[in-house]
N, C-alpha and C positions, 0 to 999 in steps of 0.2 A: 440721226433719225430724218428722212427724205423720202420725196418721190421724185425718182428722176424717171422721165420719157420724153422720147424721142416718136414722131410720125409724121408720116410721109402720105396722103389718100388724093387721090384724083378723081372728079367728076367731070362731067360737061361744064364748062364754065365756072369749074372751083376749082381750087386746092387746097389742102390742108398741110401745112409746113408748120411744125411746133415741137420745137425741143425745148425743155424746161426742169429745171431741180426745183420742187417745192417743198414748203416746210412738212415735217410729219406730223405736225401736230399743228390742231388750228386751225381758222378756216381762211381756204385761197378763194377768191371769187373771180371767174373767169367773166370778165368783162369787156361789153362791147355792142355796136349795134346789131340788130337784125341779119342774116346773113354770115358773121365774120366767125363762122366756124365754135361757138363755143359750145354748142350739142354735139357735135360731130365730134369734136376733142371727146368729150365727156363718154361719147358712147364707146371711140376707141379705149377710151380708157377702161370701161367696163366690157370689152371683149365683144361687143355686140356687133362692132364693125371691126373686119382684119384689115388693119396698114401692113402691107407685105416688109419685111424688114424692119420692122418697129422695135422699140424696146421699152419698155415699164418695168420699173423694180419700185417697190413699195416697202417702205421702211426694211430694207434687207431681202425680201423675197422678190423673187424673178417671175413675173405674170409673162413677159414677152420677150423675147430676144430673139433676133434672127428666122432660124426656122422653129424658133420654140414658142408656142401659144398654149400658155392654159387656157382651159374652156372656161365659157362665162360661165356655170353653173358651179366650177371649182375656183371659184375665186370670192373670197373674202369678202365682200363689199356690199352693201346696201344703198340702193337707188329710189329717191325718190321722182316721181316723172310733175309735172306741172295739173294733171289732173288725177287727185286720189289712188283712182283704178281699185277702190277695194271691191272684195267679194258683196254682190249684191244681195244673195241669198244669205249670209251668215251675220252674225252681229258684231257689234267689236270685239266681243271676246273671241270668237270663233275666227278674224279676221288676225287678232293676235298669235292667236295657238298656231296659225299656218307660219308666220315669221318663226316661232318657236320650232316647229318642226324642221323648220331651213336652216338652223341653227347650225356657223361653220367651225363652234367650239362652245365652251361651257355658256350656258342662256343667259343672257343679263339676270340682273331683278328685276324683275313685273313688277315691283310695286314701287321701286323707285324710277322706273320707269314711266309708271300712271302718272306717280307727283308730279315729276319734273315737267309733263306735257300737259295734265291737269285734263285727262279723261277717264278717271277711277269711276265716277259716275255715270259715265258713256257706254258700258259695258253692255248692254244686254239692249241695246239698241241698236236697231239695221242702217245703213248708211244712209237710208233714203230719208231718215228721222236725224240727218247730221247736219248743221250749217256749213258751208265750203270750208270755213277755217277749223271745225271738228274734223273733217274728212281729213283735210290735210295733216292735223296731228296723229290722227290713226294712223294714217300713212307713214308718218316717220317712225311710230312707238314702232310699229310691225316690221318696216326695216332693221331698227336697233337691234329686235330680238332677235335677230338673223345672227347675232354676234360680229358685225362688220369689222375689217382693220382698215378700210375706208369708206366713206359715207359720200353719195352723190347725191347732189341735189340739182335739178333742173328746173330751174325757174319758180318753184315751188308757190312764189304767191300769183304767180301772173296770170292766174283762172279767177283769181278771188277780188270784189271791189273793194274801193278805199278803206272803207269800217272793217270787212274780216283781215283785212291785209294789217290793220292794227291792234287786231286780237289777237294774231297769233305770234306778231313781231317779237314779244316777250319773250315768247316758248324757244324761240329759234334763238334769242341771246342768252337763253338758259342753257341750251345746247350747248352753245360757243364756250360756257364760262367750265360747265362741268363732264365732256368726253374728251377724252384722252388719246382718239383715233382722230387723224386728220380729216378734214370738212371740205370736196369741190363744190363750191355753189356757181350755179353760172345763173345774169342775171344781166339786163341792161338798164336796170333801175338804178340810180346814183345813189338815192337816199338809202335803200336797202346794203348797198356794198359800206358806204360810210358807215353804218349803224354795225355790222354782223362782220367782215372780212378785217384779216390781218394782214393777211397778205394779198397783193392786186396782179394779175395779168391781162394784159389789154391785148385785144384781138383787133384787127382790122382784114377783110377778106383772106382770111385762112393763116395770116402770121401773126406773131406774137409782136407788138408793139415795144411794150416793155415788161418785166416782170421783178415787183421788188416789196420791197414794206410798204401797207398803205398807205400813210403819213409822208412818206416820202415818194412815192410813185404820183401819189395827188398833187404834190407842191410842184412838180417839172413843169414847167411852161412849153416843152418841144413836145410835150404830147396833144391830142386830137379832145383828151378830157380838159386842159384846159380855155380849150376856147369854147365847150358849152355856156349854155345859159346859167347853167345851175353848176358852174366850177367851185369847185369848194378844196378846203384843207379841212384835215381830220386831227386834235389834238388830245391826247391821252392826258387828262389830270386828276386831280386828286382833293376832293372835299376838304376845305380845313376850316369851316366856321362858320356859323351863320350870324349872320347882322339883326336881330331880331326887333331893333327899331322900326328898321326900312323893310322889314321881311323878304332878307335876302339872302342869298347863300353865297359862298366865298370859294372860288376854285382855284389852286394853283397850279400851274404847270413851269416845265423847263423855260422860261421866258417873260413870265411874269402873273399877273392875275386876272381872273376872269368874275365878276359878278352875273348872279342870273338870278330870277324870281327863286323866293324862298322855296327850298324844299325840302321835304322829312328825309334826310341822308345821313348816316354816321359818318363821325369825321373821319377820315382817312379811308373811305371809302373810295374807289376806283369808277372815273365817271370818262365817260368819249365828249368832246365839242364835236361839232361840224359847223364852222364858221365857213357863208358862200364869199364867194369874191366878190359879190355887186353890193354883200353889206359890209363892206371895208375902205371907208375914206381916210384919208391920206392930210395929214396938215403938218406946217411946220416947228410948230412948238404946240405944247401943252395948253390944251383951249380949256381953262378953269370953266368958264363960261357957257360952256355947253352943255346940251343936255346928254349927251353921248356919255355912258355911262364907265364904258369900257375906253380907257385909251392906254396906248402900249408904246414904249419907245422901240424903234424900227431902225432898221438899217437897209437902203436901195439895195437889192441884190443886182436885180436883171428892169427892164422895161421894154416891153416889147408888142408890136401894134400885132393886134386882130382882127377877124374877117369882116367885124364890123369899122368902117372908116373912122367913125366917131370917138372909138374907144380903143384904149390899150391895156395891157394888162400888166401891174407891177407884182413882181416876185420881193418879198421882204425877208427878212431877217429878225426875227423876234428873240432876242435870245439864242436860244439853239431851238428854235422851232422854225418853220419856213411858212410865210403867210402869203397869201394872194389877193389883190384888191383890184378890181377891175375899174377905170377911170375914165372921164374924157379924155383926149387929145389937147384940147385946153387947158385942161385942169395941169397936165403935164408941164405943158410950156408956163405956163403961169405960176406954179410950183419951180420950175427948173430944177426936174427931177432927172437925178443921173446915178450910177452906180454907185455906191458907200457913201450917200449921201445917209447923215443921221434926220430920222422924220418921224411923225406921230401916227402910229394906227388906230384911226376910232372904229370899232366894231358896234354896228346898228344895232346887230341881232345875232343870237347865237340859240342853237339846237343841242339841246343837251339829252344823251344816250347813256341808261344805265346798265 
């Protein structure tokens, strides 16, 4: 199962040229700076903009091919915009009922959606009595009640402050874990993508620079993401145990062990780690005298210059896991770093997502 698309769309001063095959389940993030074509591509998929001669097949269903163009109202999709766009004169229950009436198939289980998004207690409120995060959760629920075969989310957190973003992100993670349909998620926030996505599409000036599994694509040093100040890799790990004496939790991954502050997590639970390149240092030997807790045996795969003349990016193999380290050129020269050299990666900080 997959989403196959090919679109070409021209505007004054901008052209979209995209050809992709995306997974038929999970979250695919369309990532890139403002003006890179993320929303334009999403609107072409929705049928809100018509790309002549384009092609779109969603898990075996042809929505567009040559002269054939399935109208927007016949596409089994849900669309969540930056602003919730709820009907102000209706209660939450009324807004959700509107979604059910537009269902393209069997109406999903309302109670399950209410529980997943934590909005059962809001049913009798009107939108002006909801927080920004609550409004977005209601908008997502309304989209899901249309029984979509594809969910499109256009920067759903962009209009929220940091507190509201923290409020809604756990619910978006529930969508990731619970839904059997594909989600296309537009964002220019690297932390959101690292937390939610399975597959990453990198766009720049209307063209696809890269498309692939999230961890693999983030670890590439030939892409603009590696030049960002927040360049990072993502590691899929498993909760392996707890050290009660030191209040730590052990996470195992293909390449080693990482310790984090004690979390109340079941053994065997899957977790996702985000490691910023700037939080990784390199040593020639395992320094037992260091206060850095996480030290991993690694092999240098490549060393490349960055836009900052004082720094270089080092790509490491930690077992079967790729990792990035941003260090100074002086450190590179003092350590004599070259490809295939054995070193120790020292991780100063880790973000844990569940």
